[in-house]
Structures are given as C-alpha cells and as structure tokens.
C-alpha positions as CSV (number, residue, x, y, z in Angstrom):
1,M,-2.5,0.3,16.2
2,T,0.3,-0.2,13.7
3,K,3.4,2.0,13.8
4,R,2.4,3.6,10.5
5,T,-1.1,4.4,11.8
6,M,0.3,5.7,15.1
7,L,2.8,8.0,13.5
8,R,0.3,9.4,11.0
9,T,-1.9,10.6,13.9
10,L,0.9,12.7,15.5
11,T,2.9,15.7,14.5
12,L,6.6,15.5,14.3
13,S,7.1,17.9,17.1
14,A,5.0,15.6,19.3
15,L,7.4,12.7,18.7
16,G,10.2,14.5,20.5
17,G,13.6,12.9,20.2
18,L,12.2,9.9,18.3
19,V,12.0,11.8,15.1
20,V,13.2,15.4,15.6
21,P,15.7,16.8,15.9
22,F,17.4,14.7,13.3
23,A,21.2,14.4,13.6
24,G,21.7,14.0,9.8
25,C,23.8,11.3,8.2
26,S,27.3,10.6,9.4
27,V,29.0,10.2,6.0
28,E,32.0,8.0,5.6
29,A,34.6,8.6,2.9
30,V,33.5,7.0,-0.4
31,D,36.0,5.7,-3.0
32,V,35.9,8.1,-5.9
33,G,38.8,6.8,-7.9
34,S,41.6,9.4,-8.4
35,D,39.3,12.4,-7.7
36,E,39.9,13.8,-4.2
37,L,36.7,15.2,-2.6
38,G,38.2,16.4,0.7
39,Q,36.4,16.1,4.0
40,L,33.0,14.5,3.4
41,T,31.5,14.8,6.9
42,Q,30.8,18.5,7.0
43,P,27.8,20.4,5.6
44,T,28.7,22.5,2.6
45,V,27.5,26.1,2.3
46,C,29.6,28.4,0.2
47,G,29.0,31.9,1.4
48,V,25.4,32.6,2.6
49,S,23.0,29.6,2.5
50,D,20.6,29.7,-0.4
51,L,18.4,26.8,0.9
52,Q,14.7,27.7,0.7
53,H,11.6,25.9,2.0
54,V,9.9,24.3,-1.0
55,E,6.6,26.0,-0.6
56,S,8.2,29.4,-0.1
57,Y,10.7,29.1,-2.9
58,V,11.4,32.3,-4.7
59,P,12.5,31.7,-8.3
60,E,16.2,31.9,-8.8
61,V,18.1,32.5,-12.1
62,V,20.8,30.0,-13.0
63,D,23.0,30.8,-16.0
64,G,20.4,33.3,-17.3
65,V,17.4,31.0,-17.0
66,E,14.8,31.3,-14.2
67,I,14.0,28.1,-12.3
68,P,10.3,28.7,-11.6
69,K,8.4,27.7,-8.5
70,S,6.2,25.4,-10.6
71,F,9.3,23.2,-11.3
72,I,10.0,22.8,-7.5
73,D,6.3,22.2,-6.9
74,E,6.3,19.4,-9.5
75,H,9.3,17.5,-8.1
76,A,9.0,18.1,-4.3
77,P,6.1,15.8,-3.4
78,M,7.9,12.5,-4.1
79,V,10.9,13.5,-1.9
80,A,10.8,11.9,1.6
81,H,12.7,12.0,4.9
82,V,14.3,8.7,5.7
83,T,14.3,8.0,9.4
84,T,15.9,5.4,11.6
85,V,15.4,5.0,15.3
86,G,18.4,6.4,17.0
87,A,20.4,6.8,13.8
88,G,19.5,10.2,12.4
89,G,18.1,10.6,8.9
90,C,18.7,11.0,5.2
91,S,16.6,11.9,2.2
92,G,15.2,9.8,-0.6
93,T,13.1,10.0,-3.8
94,L,10.3,7.8,-5.0
95,L,10.8,6.0,-8.3
96,G,7.4,4.2,-8.6
97,D,6.4,0.6,-7.7
98,G,7.0,1.4,-4.1
99,L,10.7,1.9,-4.7
100,L,12.7,4.7,-3.0
101,L,16.2,5.8,-4.0
102,T,18.7,6.9,-1.4
103,N,22.4,6.4,-0.4
104,A,23.8,3.1,0.6
105,H,25.5,4.8,3.6
106,C,22.1,5.7,4.8
107,V,20.9,2.1,5.3
108,D,21.8,-0.4,8.0
109,P,20.4,-3.7,9.3
110,G,17.2,-3.5,11.4
111,I,15.0,-2.5,8.5
112,E,11.8,-3.1,10.5
113,D,12.6,-0.1,12.6
114,W,12.8,2.3,9.7
115,W,10.2,4.5,8.0
116,V,10.0,7.4,5.5
117,T,8.0,10.6,6.0
118,F,6.2,12.5,3.2
119,N,5.0,16.0,3.2
120,Y,7.2,17.0,6.1
121,Q,7.3,20.7,5.1
122,L,6.1,24.2,5.9
123,D,3.4,26.1,4.1
124,P,4.1,29.6,2.9
125,D,3.0,31.0,6.3
126,G,5.5,28.8,8.2
127,N,3.0,26.3,9.5
128,Q,3.8,22.6,9.4
129,H,1.7,20.4,7.1
130,P,0.1,17.1,8.1
131,F,2.5,14.4,7.1
132,E,2.3,10.7,6.3
133,V,4.7,8.0,7.4
134,Y,5.2,4.7,5.6
135,Q,7.1,1.6,6.8
136,I,10.2,0.4,4.9
137,E,9.7,-3.2,4.0
138,E,13.1,-4.2,2.7
139,I,16.4,-3.2,1.1
140,V,15.8,-4.2,-2.5
141,E,19.3,-3.3,-3.7
142,E,22.4,-1.9,-2.0
143,N,25.6,-0.8,-3.7
144,S,28.2,0.6,-1.3
145,Q,30.8,1.0,-4.0
146,I,29.0,3.8,-5.8
147,D,26.8,4.5,-2.7
148,F,23.1,4.0,-3.7
149,A,20.3,1.9,-2.2
150,I,16.8,1.1,-3.3
151,L,14.2,0.5,-0.6
152,R,10.8,-1.0,-0.8
153,I,8.1,1.1,0.9
154,A,4.8,-0.3,2.1
155,H,1.4,0.8,0.9
156,S,2.5,2.2,-2.5
157,P,3.1,5.8,-1.6
158,E,3.6,6.8,-5.2
159,N,-0.1,6.5,-5.7
160,R,-0.4,9.6,-3.5
161,W,2.9,11.4,-3.8
162,G,4.0,10.6,-7.4
163,A,7.4,9.3,-8.6
164,A,10.4,10.6,-10.3
165,S,11.7,9.7,-13.8
166,I,15.4,8.9,-14.2
167,E,18.1,9.6,-16.7
168,S,20.3,6.9,-18.2
169,R,22.8,9.4,-19.7
170,R,25.6,11.3,-18.0
171,P,24.9,14.8,-16.8
172,V,26.0,17.7,-19.0
173,L,28.5,20.4,-17.9
174,N,26.5,23.5,-16.8
175,E,23.2,21.6,-16.9
176,R,20.8,23.5,-14.6
177,A,19.5,21.4,-11.7
178,A,17.7,21.5,-8.3
179,L,18.4,19.5,-5.2
180,I,15.3,18.8,-3.0
181,G,15.8,17.1,0.4
182,H,15.6,17.1,4.1
183,P,18.8,18.6,5.5
184,T,19.2,19.3,9.2
185,L,18.7,23.0,9.5
186,S,20.1,25.4,12.0
187,D,17.0,25.0,14.2
188,D,17.5,21.2,14.2
189,T,14.5,20.5,12.0
190,N,14.5,18.7,8.7
191,F,11.7,20.4,6.8
192,K,11.9,19.9,3.1
193,T,14.1,22.5,1.3
194,T,15.6,23.1,-2.1
195,D,18.5,24.9,-3.7
196,V,19.2,25.3,-7.4
197,G,22.5,25.5,-9.4
198,S,24.2,23.7,-12.2
199,I,26.5,20.7,-12.9
200,G,30.1,21.7,-12.3
201,R,32.0,18.6,-13.3
202,V,31.3,15.2,-14.7
203,F,33.8,12.3,-14.3
204,D,34.2,9.2,-16.4
205,N,33.5,7.1,-13.3
206,H,30.3,7.5,-11.2
207,N,31.1,10.9,-9.7
208,M,29.7,14.4,-10.4
209,Y,30.1,17.8,-8.8
210,F,27.4,20.4,-8.7
211,R,27.9,24.1,-8.0
212,S,26.0,26.7,-6.0
213,I,23.8,24.1,-4.3
214,D,24.0,24.1,-0.6
215,T,23.6,21.0,1.6
216,Y,23.7,20.0,5.3
217,G,23.8,16.7,7.0
218,G,20.5,14.8,6.3
219,A,20.5,15.8,2.6
220,S,22.4,12.6,1.7
221,G,20.2,10.6,-0.7
222,S,18.5,13.8,-2.1
223,G,17.8,13.6,-5.8
224,I,19.5,16.0,-8.2
225,V,16.8,16.9,-10.8
226,S,17.6,18.3,-14.3
227,F,15.7,21.5,-15.1
228,D,16.0,20.7,-18.8
229,T,14.3,17.3,-18.6
230,G,12.7,16.9,-15.2
231,R,14.6,13.7,-14.7
232,L,17.0,12.6,-11.9
233,L,20.6,13.2,-12.9
234,G,22.0,11.7,-9.8
235,V,21.9,11.4,-6.0
236,N,23.6,13.7,-3.5
237,R,26.2,11.7,-1.7
238,A,28.9,13.7,0.0
239,H,29.8,17.2,0.9
240,G,32.8,19.2,2.1
241,A,34.4,22.7,1.7
242,H,37.3,21.4,-0.4
243,F,36.1,23.1,-3.6
244,C,34.2,26.1,-2.2
245,Q,36.5,28.5,-3.9
246,N,35.2,27.1,-7.2
247,E,31.6,26.5,-6.0
248,L,32.1,22.8,-6.7
249,A,31.5,21.8,-3.1
250,N,29.0,18.9,-3.3
251,T,29.2,15.5,-4.9
252,G,26.7,13.0,-6.2
253,T,26.5,9.7,-7.9
254,Q,25.4,9.9,-11.5
255,M,22.1,8.2,-12.4
256,F,24.0,6.9,-15.5
257,S,26.1,4.7,-13.2
258,I,23.2,3.7,-11.0
259,V,21.1,2.5,-14.0
260,E,24.2,0.7,-15.3
261,Q,24.8,-1.2,-12.1
262,S,21.2,-1.7,-11.0
263,S,19.2,-4.8,-11.7
264,V,16.0,-3.0,-10.9
265,L,15.8,0.5,-12.6
266,D,14.7,1.4,-16.0
267,A,14.9,5.0,-17.4
268,D,11.5,5.0,-19.2
269,H,8.2,4.7,-17.4
270,G,6.1,7.2,-19.3
271,S,2.5,6.7,-20.5
272,G,-0.4,8.6,-22.1
273,R,-4.1,8.4,-21.8
274,L,-6.9,10.0,-23.8
275,F,-10.3,10.5,-22.2
276,S,-13.6,11.7,-23.5
277,T,-15.7,14.3,-21.5
278,S,-19.4,14.6,-20.9
279,G,-21.5,16.7,-18.6
280,G,-18.5,18.5,-17.2
281,A,-16.7,15.4,-16.2
282,L,-14.3,12.8,-17.6
283,G,-15.9,10.0,-19.6
284,D,-14.4,6.9,-21.1
285,Q,-10.8,6.2,-21.7
286,L,-10.5,6.2,-25.5
287,W,-6.8,5.2,-25.8
288,S,-3.7,4.5,-23.8
289,A,0.0,3.7,-24.3
290,S,2.9,2.7,-22.1
291,N,6.7,2.5,-22.3
292,W,6.8,6.1,-23.4
293,R,10.0,8.1,-22.7
294,S,9.6,10.3,-19.6
295,S,11.7,13.1,-21.1
296,W,9.0,14.7,-23.3
297,R,9.4,18.3,-22.0
298,H,6.8,20.0,-24.2
299,M,3.6,18.6,-25.6
300,I,1.8,20.9,-27.9
301,R,-1.7,20.7,-29.5
302,G,-2.3,22.2,-32.9
303,K,-3.4,21.7,-36.5
304,F,-0.5,19.9,-38.0
305,G,-1.9,17.0,-39.9
306,G,-4.1,18.6,-42.6
307,N,-7.3,17.1,-41.2
308,S,-10.2,18.4,-39.1
309,F,-8.8,16.9,-35.8
310,D,-6.3,18.4,-33.5
311,D,-2.8,16.9,-33.6
312,L,0.2,16.8,-31.2
313,F,3.9,17.8,-31.2
314,F,6.2,16.3,-28.6
315,Y,9.7,17.8,-27.8
316,D,12.5,16.0,-25.9
317,G,14.9,18.4,-24.4
318,T,17.3,15.7,-23.3
319,L,18.0,14.4,-26.7
320,G,17.1,17.4,-28.8
321,Q,14.4,15.4,-30.6
322,A,10.8,16.0,-31.6
323,Q,7.9,14.2,-33.2
324,F,4.5,15.1,-34.7
325,Y,1.5,12.8,-33.9
326,T,-1.9,12.6,-35.4
327,V,-5.1,11.4,-33.7
328,N,-7.7,9.5,-35.6
329,S,-11.4,9.6,-35.2
330,S,-11.4,7.0,-32.4
331,G,-8.6,8.6,-30.4
332,A,-5.6,6.4,-31.4
333,I,-2.3,8.3,-31.6
334,A,0.1,7.6,-34.5
335,R,3.4,9.2,-35.7
336,L,3.2,11.8,-38.4
337,G,6.4,12.0,-40.5
338,A,9.9,11.2,-39.3
339,Q,11.4,12.1,-36.0
340,F,13.4,15.3,-35.8
341,G,16.9,15.1,-34.4
342,G,19.7,17.6,-33.7
343,M,17.4,20.3,-32.3
344,R,18.3,22.7,-29.6
345,K,18.0,21.2,-26.1
346,N,16.9,24.3,-24.4
347,W,13.7,25.5,-26.0
348,T,11.9,27.2,-23.1
349,Q,8.5,27.4,-24.9
350,I,7.0,26.1,-28.1
351,V,3.8,28.0,-29.2
352,P,1.4,27.0,-32.0
353,I,-0.1,29.9,-34.0
354,D,-2.1,29.9,-37.3
355,V,-0.3,32.8,-38.9
356,N,-2.0,32.7,-42.3
357,V,-5.4,31.8,-40.8
358,D,-5.5,28.8,-43.2
359,G,-6.3,26.1,-40.7
360,T,-2.7,24.8,-40.3
361,D,-0.6,26.0,-37.4
362,E,3.0,27.3,-37.5
363,L,5.2,26.8,-34.4
364,I,7.3,29.4,-32.5
365,F,10.3,28.1,-30.7
366,Y,11.6,30.3,-27.9
367,D,14.9,30.1,-25.9
368,A,14.8,32.5,-22.9
369,A,18.5,32.2,-22.1
370,T,19.6,33.4,-25.6
371,R,16.5,35.5,-26.3
372,Y,16.2,33.7,-29.6
373,A,12.9,32.8,-31.2
374,G,12.2,31.1,-34.5
375,M,9.0,30.7,-36.4
376,Y,8.5,27.5,-38.4
377,R,5.9,26.4,-41.0
378,T,4.4,23.0,-40.9
379,N,3.1,21.4,-44.0
380,G,0.6,18.8,-42.9
381,S,2.9,15.8,-43.3
382,G,5.3,16.3,-40.4
383,S,7.9,18.8,-41.6
384,L,9.3,22.0,-40.2
385,T,10.7,25.0,-42.2
386,R,12.0,28.1,-40.5
387,F,11.0,31.4,-42.1
388,L,11.5,34.0,-39.4
389,E,13.8,34.7,-36.5
390,F,13.4,37.1,-33.6
391,S,15.3,38.5,-30.6
392,W,12.9,38.7,-27.8
393,S,13.1,39.6,-24.1
394,S,14.4,36.9,-21.7
395,N,11.6,37.7,-19.3
396,W,8.7,36.1,-21.1
397,R,7.4,33.4,-18.7
398,F,4.4,32.7,-20.8
399,I,3.8,33.2,-24.6
400,R,0.3,32.4,-25.8
401,A,-1.4,32.7,-29.2
402,G,-5.1,33.3,-29.9
403,N,-7.7,35.4,-31.7
404,F,-8.0,37.9,-28.8
405,T,-9.4,41.0,-30.7
406,S,-11.6,41.8,-33.6
407,R,-8.7,41.8,-36.0
408,A,-8.8,39.3,-38.9
409,G,-5.5,37.6,-37.9
410,N,-4.3,36.1,-34.7
411,E,-2.3,37.7,-31.8
412,L,0.4,36.8,-29.4
413,L,0.3,37.4,-25.7
414,Y,3.6,37.8,-23.7
415,Y,3.7,37.8,-19.9
416,D,6.7,39.5,-18.2
417,Y,7.1,37.9,-14.8
418,T,9.4,40.7,-13.6
419,T,6.9,43.5,-14.0
420,G,3.6,41.7,-14.1
421,D,2.9,43.3,-17.5
422,V,0.9,41.5,-20.2
423,Y,1.6,42.5,-23.8
424,I,-0.7,41.9,-26.8
425,Y,0.9,41.9,-30.3
426,G,-0.8,41.6,-33.6
427,V,0.6,39.0,-36.1
428,N,0.6,39.7,-39.8
429,S,0.2,37.1,-42.5
430,D,4.0,37.0,-43.0
431,G,4.5,36.3,-39.3
432,R,5.8,39.7,-38.3
433,T,4.5,41.3,-35.1
434,A,3.4,44.7,-33.9
435,K,2.5,45.8,-30.4
436,L,-1.1,46.6,-29.8
437,R,-1.1,47.1,-26.0
438,Q,1.0,46.8,-22.9
439,N,-1.2,46.0,-19.9
440,T,0.8,47.1,-16.9
441,G,0.8,45.7,-13.4
442,I,-1.5,42.7,-13.9
443,S,0.4,40.5,-11.4
444,T,3.9,39.2,-10.9
445,E,2.5,36.0,-9.4
446,I,0.9,34.3,-12.3
447,D,1.6,30.5,-12.6
448,A,-0.7,29.6,-15.5
449,I,-2.3,31.4,-18.4
450,V,-5.0,29.6,-20.4
451,V,-6.6,30.7,-23.7
452,G,-10.2,29.7,-24.3
453,E,-13.8,30.9,-24.7
454,F,-14.8,31.7,-21.1
455,G,-18.2,33.1,-21.2
456,S,-18.1,34.9,-24.6
457,G,-19.8,31.9,-26.4
458,S,-18.1,32.6,-29.7
459,G,-15.7,35.1,-31.2
460,P,-12.5,36.5,-29.6
461,D,-10.6,34.3,-27.2
462,D,-10.6,35.0,-23.5
463,L,-7.9,34.4,-20.8
464,A,-7.8,32.6,-17.5
465,L,-4.9,33.5,-15.1
466,Y,-4.1,31.4,-12.0
467,D,-2.0,32.4,-8.9
468,S,-0.9,29.3,-7.2
469,E,0.2,31.2,-4.0
470,T,-3.3,32.6,-3.3
471,G,-5.4,30.0,-5.3
472,L,-7.1,32.9,-7.1
473,L,-8.3,32.3,-10.7
474,K,-9.2,35.3,-12.8
475,F,-10.9,35.6,-16.2
476,Y,-10.3,38.3,-18.7
477,S,-11.7,39.3,-22.1
478,V,-9.5,41.3,-24.5
479,A,-10.7,44.5,-26.1
480,A,-10.0,45.4,-29.7
481,S,-7.2,47.7,-28.5
482,G,-5.5,44.7,-26.7
483,A,-6.6,45.9,-23.2
484,L,-7.3,43.2,-20.7
485,L,-10.7,43.5,-19.0
486,E,-11.4,41.4,-15.9
487,V,-14.8,39.8,-16.1
488,A,-14.8,37.2,-13.3
489,S,-12.7,35.8,-10.4
490,V,-13.0,32.9,-8.1
491,Q,-11.0,31.3,-5.2
492,I,-10.4,27.7,-6.2
493,G,-7.6,27.0,-3.8
494,T,-3.9,26.1,-4.2
495,G,-2.4,23.0,-5.6
496,F,-3.7,23.0,-9.2
497,T,-0.8,22.2,-11.6
498,Q,-2.4,22.0,-15.0
499,F,-5.3,23.8,-16.8
500,V,-6.9,23.1,-20.2
501,A,-9.8,24.8,-22.0
502,G,-12.5,23.2,-24.1
503,D,-16.1,22.2,-24.4
504,F,-16.5,19.6,-21.8
505,G,-20.3,19.5,-21.6
506,G,-22.6,20.8,-18.9
507,G,-21.4,24.3,-19.6
508,A,-17.9,23.5,-18.4
509,V,-15.2,25.3,-20.4
510,L,-12.1,24.9,-18.1
511,A,-10.6,21.8,-16.5
512,A,-8.1,22.1,-13.7
513,Y,-6.0,19.2,-12.5
514,H,-5.1,19.0,-8.7
515,R,-2.2,16.7,-8.4
516,A,-2.2,16.2,-4.6
517,G,-6.0,15.6,-4.7
518,A,-5.7,13.3,-7.6
519,R,-8.7,15.0,-9.3
520,T,-9.8,17.2,-12.2
521,D,-12.2,20.0,-11.5
522,F,-14.5,21.4,-14.3
523,F,-15.6,25.0,-14.2
524,A,-18.3,27.0,-16.1
525,V,-18.1,30.8,-16.7
526,Q,-21.2,32.7,-17.6
527,A,-22.3,36.3,-17.2
528,G,-19.3,37.1,-15.0
529,A,-20.0,34.2,-12.6
530,V,-17.8,31.1,-12.2
531,S,-19.3,27.8,-11.0
532,L,-17.9,24.4,-10.3
533,V,-19.7,21.9,-12.6
534,D,-18.2,18.6,-11.5
535,I,-15.1,16.9,-10.1
536,T,-13.6,13.7,-11.3
537,F,-11.9,12.0,-8.4
538,D,-9.7,8.9,-8.0
539,Q,-7.2,9.8,-10.7
540,R,-3.5,9.3,-10.6
541,N,-1.6,12.1,-8.8
542,T,1.4,11.7,-11.1
543,Y,0.2,13.4,-14.3
544,G,2.7,15.9,-15.5
545,K,0.8,17.4,-18.4
546,L,-2.8,17.8,-19.6
547,I,-3.8,18.7,-23.2
548,G,-7.3,19.5,-24.1
549,G,-8.5,19.4,-27.7
550,N,-10.9,18.0,-30.3
551,F,-9.0,14.9,-31.2
552,T,-11.9,12.7,-32.3
553,S,-15.2,12.9,-34.2
554,S,-17.2,13.5,-31.0
555,A,-18.9,16.8,-30.5
556,G,-17.1,17.8,-27.3
557,S,-13.5,18.1,-26.3
558,E,-11.2,15.3,-25.0
559,I,-8.3,15.5,-22.5
560,F,-4.9,13.9,-23.0
561,Y,-3.1,13.0,-19.8
562,Y,0.7,12.4,-19.8
563,D,2.3,10.5,-16.9
564,R,6.1,10.7,-17.2
565,Y,6.6,8.6,-14.1
566,R,4.3,5.6,-14.4
567,E,3.1,3.2,-17.2
C-alpha cells in the first residue's frame, strides 16, 4: 500500500501526532526592504477572531459590499494543508498542471516525506469530511527572497479540486479580499477556515498588507483572493501585532512580484466550451477556445447582435473592460464591435432585459456598494448608450428580468437577502419601473435564482430558487399581481454551483452543475412534479460559469461552459 493510499483510508484524528495537531509554521523574518513588519512569529488576531470554517461561513460586509458564501465555496476547494513529518504545516493553493503555490519558508529538503491534504474541513454540522492526501513530487521553484515556492503534486489533484487563477497586476488599495487556509486553531486542529477584509497597503517592492483578516500559524502560504476578480492577489507570508492599531497586521507577497520572478507561472489560463444538448444530456462539443483571460467576472446571455441567435456580453472587473460576442449557426464565437474600456470595476450585477419588447436587449449595470444602477441600450453592432439612472437598495443579491406576468412588457425581480423578500416590478417601454408586489419572507438563504419555463409550457416565465445549505430546489410561478406561487420542490442535495434554464430535450428544462461531482444534472418539471432526466458525468470540476441559450440553428438549447482556471 502506498503512503497516499494508506492516508486516504484514515481520518486525520486517527493519525494522531503524525498529522494532527499541527504546530504551524515557524516563520523567520523576511527581508521587506525599508518596511518594518515587526515580530513575524506570532499569530495575528486584532480584537476577537473572525475566522470561520468555510462551510459554515456567514457572509460578512466589507466596505459596504457583502462577501457571499458562494464566493468562499468557489475558491475553497483548491486550498490544501501542506504537511511535513515532524515539521508542522502550512497552507497552499492549486494553480493547475499539478502545481501548488505556498511559501518558501514552508519547504525544506526531504520532499519525499511531504504531502498535501484536500477537503480537510468541517461540514455545517461540525462533522469532519473525508479527505484526500496527495504526495509532493518535487519543488519546482523556490524563491526565499520574496518567499514563494511552487510544488509539483502527484496525480493531478486539480482534476478533482480545481485550480486558482492569478493576477499579474499589483493589488489596489481597499480591494476586498478573502484569505482561505489551514491555520492552527485553539483546539490544535487545522480545519480549513476563512476571513475576509481588504488590502491596506501596497508597496513598490513585493510586499502588501491586508486589514481585518485574522491568521494563526499554519496559515502561511494561504492565497489572498480578490473578491472583485476571483484571482489570487498574493500569498500570506508573515504576521505580527505591530500594526494591529491600524488593522494592518498581516503581510503577503504580491502575485505581481511572483509572476515577475517566476519562470513557471502565467496569469491567463481561461477557456470556453460550447456543447449541444439532446435527450436531457450534454451532446457534442461544438466549439472551444483557450488562452482566455481568467478575469471575466460577468458573462451575460442576451439578444445583442440583431440576429435570431443568442449573443454574449463579457465583463472584466479587473481592468474595467467589456466585450460583446456573437455566435454563428455552428457555435463559433466572434467579437461584436470594439472592446469597451474605462468602465467601473465594481459592477455587482449586469442584467439583460428587453425593455421595448423589440427583440434586442438592454443592459442594467448595478453597483451594490454605491446603490447606483444604469440602464443602457444596445444597437446590434456592439455599442452601449446609457439612457436611465437609478438609486437602488444595496441589499439586492439577485436581480432578474423576465416576462413573469400577463402584462405586455417585461418585469424585474429583486431579491433582498436581509429580509428574504422578493419584489416584482413592472418595466415600462421607457425603462421606468413600478412595484407590482412585495413577496415577504420567501427565504434569506437563497443562493441561486433561475428564470425559465418550468412546467408552464409557454407564456409567463417561472422561477427556480436553490438553497445550497439544505440542497432544496423550489419552483414558483408568478401571478398577474406579481405574487409568487410555489408549484414544486425537490431535494437535489448540496454542492451545486451553477444553474441554467433551456430546452435540453427529453423534457429537461433545468441543468445544474455540481462542481465537486464534476457533473451536470438535468431536471424536468411537469404538473408540479420534478424528475431527474439524466446526468452527464466525467466533466471538469473547475467550471466557473455556465450559460444556457439558443446559440445555433439547432432546435434545442446549448450550454456554454467557462473555465477560468484551465485551458
């Protein structure tokens, strides 16, 4: 029995002193130029610790914007505990191609005695998950000057746990971020935890401070993930109470400097794939592309190109750029018009809606932090023209558009995560809105809202609402008054991260992607009953976005999969 096989058959508690308790990394002082960091060997917690177990994370607000649980769920799987026999532990993040990023001060000779552990975490009930251990094969790159190391991990763990995308720019002051790692907690365990905060200071060398993010020993090597882009901004390196009075207690190495000095890393690994569907399952791959940027934050389907097929709109929150794309009858994607630059970098949501009911969608851009929303016309050739501005609530977690009632025009749905209320507003031909109904107390735990025709056949759009904590999926129709009417519910389980509606054949009208299971489930809804039509297995478990639509001349819908981590 190999070491990897042996370890996978045990629980960490059964390993006793071999794996737990972990002592954490003993951190030596690192040269940071002229910037004094103070004592680096102590854990940093300013005030009361805000560390949360990743699966029990309760959303926190950073500078007026909520960091949702879905963001932590997306970025936690690729974080591992790095273990050495007799030498404590650190944290690391998968980058793809079997590469794992950590600190140089976490690695020593004797690499054959090292391994990394994935899924070492607690479920929401406090129970330990089964975990997987992978052998470290080699140190690919080690840089003690700015304190990073890249390790080669056996058996390609990214095929199961996914991989992070990286930034090649410097962090931005006050940029919201999360740190996910395996610190040694007060009970001497290293279960995966997270804390969120923002960037407090960026130096011209390789250093960065981040505020309101707590760490303990063992969190060295943890990735610092930008909420705005989902990319790694840096790697946690050192900690000390020197700047607690300013909440600038923890220090990292900027990804900008790591990419500059690394001979291995590249900042763009993204890719896209378009699949046909048939019989309630995925069909052929119609088109694919690699070398895409991994910083596309929003990908929107709509009617933007003036033809009968659905089009796409991509938005990059890192650079403040956007691009329209058309899809031809065979599924090939091509740019529509020039790239937009100089856009806001903090659009929380972008919503397509056909205001005039003329077959061409307008776009609503919404910034939750400032409560600003703007409505823009598209002209079929890739341009945007703003014609309305709004001041909306900052509590809208989801905004959706559809033809929900018997009115001639379309409506907007707003979901308030603080109250669980769902609002339906009518939209006039000039874009102005009027409230039709406030549906109170639907749920404060909704993690996905999907618009589609779920059992009604034709006519007004229906809704599907998913609670990731309970795994419950509920379907609603909308009355002419805007009232939500529950028509069906089903327990599909937890772990689904993306949902799309469409006509997928075999009666299937909803596709749900399960990242950990590397599969897409297809569901039918008829006469108040929900049934599983088929499951497509053996997919990547790194897809970040799914978009369903009628992109080609085929009768059914297609699904576009975006992988921001892998080509």
